[in-house]
Backbone and ligand atoms as CSV (ligand in chain L), in Angstrom:
chain,resi,resn,atom,element,x,y,z
A,1,UNK,N,N,-38.547,30.137,9.366
A,1,UNK,CA,C,-37.342,30.717,8.766
A,1,UNK,C,C,-37.685,31.836,7.775
A,2,UNK,N,N,-38.784,31.583,6.992
A,2,UNK,CA,C,-39.163,32.582,5.988
A,2,UNK,C,C,-39.532,33.911,6.664
A,3,UNK,N,N,-40.265,33.799,7.801
A,3,UNK,CA,C,-40.651,35.023,8.515
A,3,UNK,C,C,-39.410,35.766,9.005
A,4,UNK,N,N,-38.435,34.997,9.534
A,4,UNK,CA,C,-37.196,35.614,10.034
A,4,UNK,C,C,-36.460,36.338,8.901
A,5,UNK,N,N,-36.355,35.656,7.744
A,5,UNK,CA,C,-35.680,36.276,6.597
A,5,UNK,C,C,-36.414,37.561,6.200
A,6,UNK,N,N,-37.737,37.495,6.157
A,6,UNK,CA,C,-38.502,38.676,5.752
A,6,UNK,C,C,-38.337,39.824,6.749
A,7,UNK,N,N,-38.249,39.484,8.049
A,7,UNK,CA,C,-38.048,40.536,9.056
A,7,UNK,C,C,-36.676,41.203,8.886
A,8,UNK,N,N,-35.650,40.386,8.566
A,8,UNK,CA,C,-34.318,40.969,8.358
A,8,UNK,C,C,-34.299,41.793,7.062
A,9,UNK,N,N,-35.070,41.363,6.043
A,9,UNK,CA,C,-35.187,42.175,4.822
A,9,UNK,C,C,-35.784,43.540,5.177
A,10,UNK,N,N,-36.772,43.558,6.083
A,10,UNK,CA,C,-37.369,44.839,6.507
A,10,UNK,C,C,-36.296,45.727,7.145
A,11,UNK,N,N,-35.462,45.143,8.034
A,11,UNK,CA,C,-34.378,45.926,8.651
A,11,UNK,C,C,-33.407,46.436,7.576
A,12,UNK,N,N,-33.140,45.558,6.581
A,12,UNK,CA,C,-32.246,45.914,5.472
A,12,UNK,C,C,-32.813,47.113,4.694
A,13,UNK,N,N,-34.130,47.103,4.488
A,13,UNK,CA,C,-34.755,48.200,3.743
A,13,UNK,C,C,-34.797,49.475,4.584
A,14,UNK,N,N,-34.942,49.323,5.917
A,14,UNK,CA,C,-34.918,50.509,6.784
A,14,UNK,C,C,-33.521,51.135,6.790
A,15,UNK,N,N,-32.483,50.276,6.748
A,15,UNK,CA,C,-31.108,50.793,6.655
A,15,UNK,C,C,-30.911,51.583,5.373
A,16,UNK,N,N,-31.435,51.045,4.278
A,16,UNK,CA,C,-31.379,51.753,2.992
A,16,UNK,C,C,-32.087,53.111,3.103
A,17,UNK,N,N,-33.278,53.104,3.723
A,17,UNK,CA,C,-34.043,54.345,3.860
A,17,UNK,C,C,-33.267,55.368,4.693
A,18,UNK,N,N,-32.589,54.887,5.752
A,18,UNK,CA,C,-31.827,55.801,6.622
A,18,UNK,C,C,-30.698,56.470,5.832
A,19,UNK,N,N,-29.992,55.675,5.012
A,19,UNK,CA,C,-28.861,56.233,4.254
A,19,UNK,C,C,-29.356,57.228,3.199
A,20,UNK,N,N,-30.244,56.750,2.336
A,20,UNK,CA,C,-30.665,57.587,1.207
A,20,UNK,C,C,-31.505,58.764,1.708
A,21,UNK,N,N,-32.376,58.501,2.681
A,21,UNK,CA,C,-33.188,59.587,3.237
A,21,UNK,C,C,-32.315,60.670,3.827
A,22,UNK,N,N,-31.315,60.249,4.590
A,22,UNK,CA,C,-30.448,61.214,5.258
A,22,UNK,C,C,-29.555,61.950,4.251
A,23,UNK,N,N,-28.888,61.183,3.380
A,23,UNK,CA,C,-27.882,61.791,2.494
A,23,UNK,C,C,-28.514,62.599,1.369
A,24,UNK,N,N,-29.612,62.115,0.846
A,24,UNK,CA,C,-30.150,62.736,-0.374
A,24,UNK,C,C,-31.279,63.714,-0.062
A,25,UNK,N,N,-32.117,63.369,0.939
A,25,UNK,CA,C,-33.320,64.175,1.105
A,25,UNK,C,C,-33.324,65.084,2.327
A,26,UNK,N,N,-32.648,64.698,3.420
A,26,UNK,CA,C,-32.806,65.457,4.659
A,26,UNK,C,C,-31.642,66.401,4.905
A,27,UNK,N,N,-30.452,65.827,5.128
A,27,UNK,CA,C,-29.314,66.641,5.565
A,27,UNK,C,C,-28.255,66.659,4.477
A,28,UNK,N,N,-28.536,67.338,3.410
A,28,UNK,CA,C,-27.628,67.321,2.254
A,28,UNK,C,C,-26.243,67.809,2.638
A,29,UNK,N,N,-25.278,66.916,2.499
A,29,UNK,CA,C,-23.896,67.299,2.766
A,29,UNK,C,C,-23.476,67.156,4.213
A,30,UNK,N,N,-24.428,66.900,5.116
A,30,UNK,CA,C,-24.083,66.768,6.538
A,30,UNK,C,C,-24.256,65.302,6.955
A,31,UNK,N,N,-23.208,64.683,7.525
A,31,UNK,CA,C,-23.353,63.288,7.952
A,31,UNK,C,C,-24.167,63.199,9.242
A,32,UNK,N,N,-25.311,62.526,9.196
A,32,UNK,CA,C,-26.160,62.372,10.383
A,32,UNK,C,C,-25.894,60.999,11.008
A,33,UNK,N,N,-26.286,60.804,12.279
A,33,UNK,CA,C,-26.196,59.469,12.873
A,33,UNK,C,C,-26.978,58.436,12.056
A,34,UNK,N,N,-28.096,58.850,11.445
A,34,UNK,CA,C,-28.886,57.909,10.627
A,34,UNK,C,C,-28.057,57.408,9.446
A,35,UNK,N,N,-27.262,58.280,8.857
A,35,UNK,CA,C,-26.423,57.878,7.724
A,35,UNK,C,C,-25.381,56.849,8.170
A,36,UNK,N,N,-24.688,57.174,9.267
A,36,UNK,CA,C,-23.608,56.293,9.732
A,36,UNK,C,C,-24.161,54.954,10.197
A,37,UNK,N,N,-25.237,54.986,10.997
A,37,UNK,CA,C,-25.793,53.727,11.509
A,37,UNK,C,C,-26.503,52.945,10.415
A,38,UNK,N,N,-27.091,53.653,9.446
A,38,UNK,CA,C,-27.702,52.970,8.302
A,38,UNK,C,C,-26.656,52.210,7.513
A,39,UNK,N,N,-25.495,52.829,7.288
A,39,UNK,CA,C,-24.417,52.176,6.529
A,39,UNK,C,C,-23.911,50.949,7.281
A,40,UNK,N,N,-23.756,51.064,8.608
A,40,UNK,CA,C,-23.325,49.910,9.411
A,40,UNK,C,C,-24.388,48.813,9.351
A,41,UNK,N,N,-25.663,49.220,9.453
A,41,UNK,CA,C,-26.757,48.244,9.470
A,41,UNK,C,C,-26.800,47.454,8.171
A,42,UNK,N,N,-26.511,48.109,7.032
A,42,UNK,CA,C,-26.553,47.396,5.752
A,42,UNK,C,C,-25.537,46.265,5.714
A,43,UNK,N,N,-24.349,46.525,6.255
A,43,UNK,CA,C,-23.326,45.470,6.272
A,43,UNK,C,C,-23.790,44.296,7.130
A,44,UNK,N,N,-24.305,44.611,8.331
A,44,UNK,CA,C,-24.698,43.544,9.263
A,44,UNK,C,C,-25.912,42.780,8.730
A,45,UNK,N,N,-26.975,43.515,8.355
A,45,UNK,CA,C,-28.200,42.821,7.913
A,45,UNK,C,C,-27.957,42.079,6.593
A,46,UNK,N,N,-27.121,42.656,5.716
A,46,UNK,CA,C,-26.815,41.981,4.440
A,46,UNK,C,C,-26.120,40.656,4.679
A,47,UNK,N,N,-25.110,40.656,5.555
A,47,UNK,CA,C,-24.387,39.411,5.829
A,47,UNK,C,C,-25.303,38.396,6.524
A,48,UNK,N,N,-26.168,38.882,7.435
A,48,UNK,CA,C,-27.126,37.975,8.098
A,48,UNK,C,C,-28.065,37.353,7.061
A,49,UNK,N,N,-28.507,38.171,6.092
A,49,UNK,CA,C,-29.404,37.650,5.045
A,49,UNK,C,C,-28.736,36.557,4.230
A,50,UNK,N,N,-27.452,36.743,3.917
A,50,UNK,CA,C,-26.734,35.711,3.168
A,50,UNK,C,C,-26.728,34.409,3.980
A,51,UNK,N,N,-26.391,34.523,5.266
A,51,UNK,CA,C,-26.339,33.337,6.127
A,51,UNK,C,C,-27.699,32.661,6.242
A,52,UNK,N,N,-28.753,33.450,6.441
A,52,UNK,CA,C,-30.092,32.869,6.600
A,52,UNK,C,C,-30.552,32.190,5.313
A,53,UNK,N,N,-30.268,32.845,4.163
A,53,UNK,CA,C,-30.666,32.243,2.880
A,53,UNK,C,C,-29.932,30.930,2.644
A,54,UNK,N,N,-28.632,30.910,2.998
A,54,UNK,CA,C,-27.888,29.659,2.824
A,54,UNK,C,C,-28.407,28.583,3.759
A,55,UNK,N,N,-28.718,28.974,4.999
A,55,UNK,CA,C,-29.239,28.000,5.964
A,55,UNK,C,C,-30.574,27.432,5.494
A,56,UNK,N,N,-31.359,28.247,4.767
A,56,UNK,CA,C,-32.670,27.799,4.284
A,56,UNK,C,C,-32.572,27.152,2.902
A,57,UNK,N,N,-31.334,26.931,2.431
A,57,UNK,CA,C,-31.106,26.338,1.102
A,57,UNK,C,C,-31.695,27.168,-0.025
A,58,UNK,N,N,-31.796,28.465,0.199
A,58,UNK,CA,C,-32.223,29.371,-0.873
A,58,UNK,C,C,-30.989,29.726,-1.696
A,59,UNK,N,N,-31.131,29.894,-3.028
A,59,UNK,CA,C,-29.958,30.220,-3.849
A,59,UNK,C,C,-29.422,31.618,-3.536
A,60,UNK,N,N,-28.079,31.730,-3.465
A,60,UNK,CA,C,-27.439,33.026,-3.233
A,60,UNK,C,C,-26.440,33.246,-4.369
A,61,UNK,N,N,-26.563,34.379,-5.056
A,61,UNK,CA,C,-25.657,34.701,-6.167
A,61,UNK,C,C,-24.390,35.335,-5.572
A,62,UNK,N,N,-23.315,34.532,-5.517
A,62,UNK,CA,C,-22.105,35.000,-4.826
A,62,UNK,C,C,-21.461,36.203,-5.497
A,63,UNK,N,N,-21.528,36.265,-6.840
A,63,UNK,CA,C,-20.930,37.407,-7.539
A,63,UNK,C,C,-21.676,38.693,-7.195
A,64,UNK,N,N,-23.000,38.601,-7.231
A,64,UNK,CA,C,-23.834,39.761,-6.890
A,64,UNK,C,C,-23.560,40.214,-5.450
A,65,UNK,N,N,-23.478,39.237,-4.537
A,65,UNK,CA,C,-23.246,39.557,-3.131
A,65,UNK,C,C,-21.865,40.209,-2.951
A,66,UNK,N,N,-20.864,39.700,-3.693
A,66,UNK,CA,C,-19.521,40.278,-3.586
A,66,UNK,C,C,-19.534,41.738,-4.037
A,67,UNK,N,N,-20.240,42.012,-5.146
A,67,UNK,CA,C,-20.331,43.398,-5.636
A,67,UNK,C,C,-21.025,44.270,-4.592
A,68,UNK,N,N,-22.149,43.765,-4.044
A,68,UNK,CA,C,-22.886,44.544,-3.042
A,68,UNK,C,C,-22.043,44.793,-1.796
A,69,UNK,N,N,-21.232,43.791,-1.419
A,69,UNK,CA,C,-20.399,43.947,-0.226
A,69,UNK,C,C,-19.352,45.044,-0.436
A,70,UNK,N,N,-18.713,45.041,-1.616
A,70,UNK,CA,C,-17.692,46.065,-1.897
A,70,UNK,C,C,-18.333,47.456,-1.890
A,71,UNK,N,N,-19.493,47.571,-2.556
A,71,UNK,CA,C,-20.166,48.879,-2.609
A,71,UNK,C,C,-20.597,49.311,-1.200
A,72,UNK,N,N,-21.126,48.366,-0.407
A,72,UNK,CA,C,-21.572,48.700,0.955
A,72,UNK,C,C,-20.396,49.112,1.838
A,73,UNK,N,N,-19.233,48.477,1.640
A,73,UNK,CA,C,-18.039,48.890,2.400
A,73,UNK,C,C,-17.647,50.315,2.020
A,74,UNK,N,N,-17.776,50.648,0.725
A,74,UNK,CA,C,-17.468,52.012,0.287
A,74,UNK,C,C,-18.455,53.010,0.896
A,75,UNK,N,N,-19.739,52.623,0.970
A,75,UNK,CA,C,-20.751,53.493,1.597
A,75,UNK,C,C,-20.368,53.756,3.054
A,76,UNK,N,N,-20.031,52.665,3.769
A,76,UNK,CA,C,-19.693,52.799,5.196
A,76,UNK,C,C,-18.423,53.636,5.371
A,77,UNK,N,N,-17.434,53.429,4.502
A,77,UNK,CA,C,-16.189,54.206,4.608
A,77,UNK,C,C,-16.480,55.686,4.406
A,78,UNK,N,N,-17.271,56.013,3.377
A,78,UNK,CA,C,-17.612,57.418,3.118
A,78,UNK,C,C,-18.334,58.025,4.328
A,79,UNK,N,N,-19.302,57.277,4.880
A,79,UNK,CA,C,-20.086,57.801,6.004
A,79,UNK,C,C,-19.204,58.004,7.246
A,80,UNK,N,N,-18.346,57.009,7.535
A,80,UNK,CA,C,-17.498,57.106,8.741
A,80,UNK,C,C,-16.485,58.256,8.601
A,81,UNK,N,N,-15.861,58.362,7.424
A,81,UNK,CA,C,-14.863,59.426,7.242
A,81,UNK,C,C,-15.545,60.795,7.287
A,82,UNK,N,N,-16.720,60.893,6.642
A,82,UNK,CA,C,-17.451,62.170,6.657
A,82,UNK,C,C,-17.798,62.570,8.090
A,83,UNK,N,N,-18.239,61.590,8.903
A,83,UNK,CA,C,-18.613,61.895,10.292
A,83,UNK,C,C,-17.381,62.306,11.103
A,84,UNK,N,N,-16.265,61.617,10.884
A,84,UNK,CA,C,-15.028,61.967,11.599
A,84,UNK,C,C,-14.554,63.367,11.253
A,85,UNK,N,N,-14.579,63.687,9.964
A,85,UNK,CA,C,-14.173,65.033,9.526
A,85,UNK,C,C,-15.109,66.099,10.099
A,86,UNK,N,N,-16.396,65.786,10.102
A,86,UNK,CA,C,-17.383,66.751,10.615
A,86,UNK,C,C,-17.103,67.071,12.085
A,87,UNK,N,N,-16.747,66.027,12.874
A,87,UNK,CA,C,-16.446,66.235,14.298
A,87,UNK,C,C,-15.260,67.166,14.476
A,88,UNK,N,N,-14.307,67.113,13.529
A,88,UNK,CA,C,-13.120,67.977,13.626
A,88,UNK,C,C,-13.330,69.316,12.928
A,89,UNK,N,N,-14.587,69.581,12.529
A,89,UNK,CA,C,-14.895,70.856,11.892
A,89,UNK,C,C,-14.383,70.971,10.470
A,90,UNK,N,N,-14.095,69.808,9.834
A,90,UNK,CA,C,-13.629,69.826,8.443
A,90,UNK,C,C,-14.635,69.076,7.578
A,91,UNK,N,N,-15.860,69.630,7.458
A,91,UNK,CA,C,-16.933,68.950,6.732
A,91,UNK,C,C,-16.538,68.570,5.308
A,92,UNK,N,N,-16.945,67.378,4.885
A,92,UNK,CA,C,-16.686,66.916,3.511
A,92,UNK,C,C,-18.014,66.485,2.898
A,93,UNK,N,N,-18.832,67.455,2.429
A,93,UNK,CA,C,-20.164,67.111,1.895
A,93,UNK,C,C,-20.106,66.109,0.756
A,94,UNK,N,N,-19.020,66.135,-0.034
A,94,UNK,CA,C,-18.965,65.233,-1.193
A,94,UNK,C,C,-18.948,63.763,-0.748
A,95,UNK,N,N,-18.407,63.500,0.463
A,95,UNK,CA,C,-18.409,62.119,0.960
A,95,UNK,C,C,-19.836,61.672,1.313
A,96,UNK,N,N,-20.619,62.608,1.836
A,96,UNK,CA,C,-22.020,62.289,2.157
A,96,UNK,C,C,-22.789,62.008,0.863
A,97,UNK,N,N,-22.549,62.838,-0.146
A,97,UNK,CA,C,-23.221,62.617,-1.433
A,97,UNK,C,C,-22.793,61.279,-2.040
A,98,UNK,N,N,-21.499,60.952,-1.894
A,98,UNK,CA,C,-21.003,59.684,-2.437
A,98,UNK,C,C,-21.682,58.508,-1.724
A,99,UNK,N,N,-21.836,58.599,-0.388
A,99,UNK,CA,C,-22.487,57.521,0.368
A,99,UNK,C,C,-23.922,57.323,-0.133
A,100,UNK,N,N,-24.654,58.422,-0.320
A,100,UNK,CA,C,-26.038,58.325,-0.809
A,100,UNK,C,C,-26.090,57.750,-2.213
A,101,UNK,N,N,-25.209,58.227,-3.091
A,101,UNK,CA,C,-25.195,57.754,-4.473
A,101,UNK,C,C,-24.839,56.278,-4.563
A,102,UNK,N,N,-23.859,55.861,-3.759
A,102,UNK,CA,C,-23.451,54.448,-3.784
A,102,UNK,C,C,-24.555,53.546,-3.217
A,103,UNK,N,N,-25.310,54.055,-2.237
A,103,UNK,CA,C,-26.425,53.263,-1.701
A,103,UNK,C,C,-27.499,53.078,-2.774
A,104,UNK,N,N,-27.731,54.135,-3.572
A,104,UNK,CA,C,-28.689,54.009,-4.684
A,104,UNK,C,C,-28.154,52.994,-5.701
A,105,UNK,N,N,-26.836,53.053,-5.959
A,105,UNK,CA,C,-26.221,52.077,-6.870
A,105,UNK,C,C,-26.450,50.650,-6.361
A,106,UNK,N,N,-26.256,50.444,-5.057
A,106,UNK,CA,C,-26.453,49.100,-4.500
A,106,UNK,C,C,-27.917,48.658,-4.587
A,107,UNK,N,N,-28.822,49.612,-4.499
A,107,UNK,CA,C,-30.245,49.278,-4.666
A,107,UNK,C,C,-30.505,48.812,-6.095
A,108,UNK,N,N,-29.881,49.504,-7.067
A,108,UNK,CA,C,-30.033,49.087,-8.471
A,108,UNK,C,C,-29.462,47.685,-8.667
A,109,UNK,N,N,-28.285,47.428,-8.056
A,109,UNK,CA,C,-27.686,46.092,-8.158
A,109,UNK,C,C,-28.636,45.055,-7.548
A,110,UNK,N,N,-29.186,45.371,-6.352
A,110,UNK,CA,C,-30.061,44.421,-5.649
A,110,UNK,C,C,-31.283,44.062,-6.488
A,111,UNK,N,N,-31.863,45.062,-7.143
A,111,UNK,CA,C,-33.153,44.841,-7.805
A,111,UNK,C,C,-33.000,44.422,-9.267
A,112,UNK,N,N,-32.016,45.005,-9.968
A,112,UNK,CA,C,-31.923,44.772,-11.419
A,112,UNK,C,C,-31.047,43.576,-11.794
A,113,UNK,N,N,-30.128,43.168,-10.895
A,113,UNK,CA,C,-29.230,42.028,-11.174
A,113,UNK,C,C,-30.003,40.744,-10.923
A,114,UNK,N,N,-30.500,40.130,-12.006
A,114,UNK,CA,C,-31.335,38.925,-11.807
A,114,UNK,C,C,-30.621,37.688,-12.375
L,1,HEM,C1,C,-25.782,50.164,0.939
L,1,HEM,C2,C,-25.867,48.856,1.004
L,1,HEM,C3,C,-27.019,48.009,0.520
L,1,HEM,C4,C,-28.202,48.368,-0.077
L,1,HEM,C5,C,-28.689,49.778,-0.448
L,1,HEM,C6,C,-28.962,47.140,-0.296
L,1,HEM,C7,C,-30.231,47.087,-0.868
L,1,HEM,C8,C,-30.997,45.951,-0.952
L,1,HEM,C9,C,-32.374,45.903,-1.407
L,1,HEM,C10,C,-33.189,47.115,-1.868
L,1,HEM,C11,C,-32.784,44.614,-1.321
L,1,HEM,C12,C,-34.185,44.052,-1.674
L,1,HEM,C13,C,-34.146,43.530,-3.090
L,1,HEM,C14,C,-35.343,42.674,-3.437
L,1,HEM,O1,O,-35.875,41.999,-2.557
L,1,HEM,O2,O,-35.703,42.666,-4.627
L,1,HEM,C15,C,-31.672,43.824,-0.838
L,1,HEM,C16,C,-31.720,42.463,-0.655
L,1,HEM,C17,C,-30.620,41.710,-0.258
L,1,HEM,N1,N,-29.385,42.176,0.107
L,1,HEM,FE1,FE,-28.793,44.111,0.137
L,1,HEM,N2,N,-28.212,46.071,0.148
L,1,HEM,C18,C,-27.028,46.553,0.644
L,1,HEM,C19,C,-25.996,45.808,1.187
L,1,HEM,C20,C,-25.945,44.433,1.223
L,1,HEM,C21,C,-24.822,43.653,1.677
L,1,HEM,C22,C,-23.502,44.224,2.188
L,1,HEM,C23,C,-25.172,42.344,1.548
L,1,HEM,C24,C,-24.377,41.102,1.873
L,1,HEM,C25,C,-23.091,41.047,1.987
L,1,HEM,C26,C,-26.535,42.300,1.047
L,1,HEM,C27,C,-27.255,41.149,0.824
L,1,HEM,C28,C,-28.571,41.101,0.420
L,1,HEM,C29,C,-29.339,39.870,0.253
L,1,HEM,C30,C,-28.838,38.441,0.508
L,1,HEM,C31,C,-30.622,40.249,-0.161
L,1,HEM,C32,C,-31.806,39.318,-0.529
L,1,HEM,C33,C,-32.769,39.157,0.616
L,1,HEM,C34,C,-33.842,38.118,0.292
L,1,HEM,O3,O,-34.644,38.349,-0.647
L,1,HEM,O4,O,-33.882,37.086,0.976
L,1,HEM,N3,N,-26.970,43.591,0.855
L,1,HEM,N4,N,-30.615,44.654,-0.613
């Protein structure tokens, strides 16, 4: 079980890298597939991690998880809306920046909320 949890944590960290790498470092202001799929992956892998930790009787901080879920939903909303607007030729770079910034915020919550 521990190996499985650690493997999903790796996927979770790759999702983080896809969002922040894409939004902040690579395609500033342009929504890439990596941004959109990274945001989706964070929701899926995060929820799987909660389930696996509970199944393994590991403690889960529900308040922290609730905050992370709300922030991750905001990241995904920003990424999806930015991608939709981009397809219609109405780019919204500020939404891409917001997705990257909120992902960094969620990283701070993940690491500093003890
Ligand atoms: C943009 C969205 C997200 C980012 C950037 C993010 C970031 C992170 C990071 C960096 C860690 C590793 C922290 C550490 O091990 O010290 C982590 C762990 C974790 N995240 Fe997220 N996260 C996001 C969304 C979510 C969501 C939506 C959930 C659940 C609803 C979630 C649940 C968890 C759990 C349970 C762990 C602990 C894994 C473990 O140690 O077993 N995350 N997250």
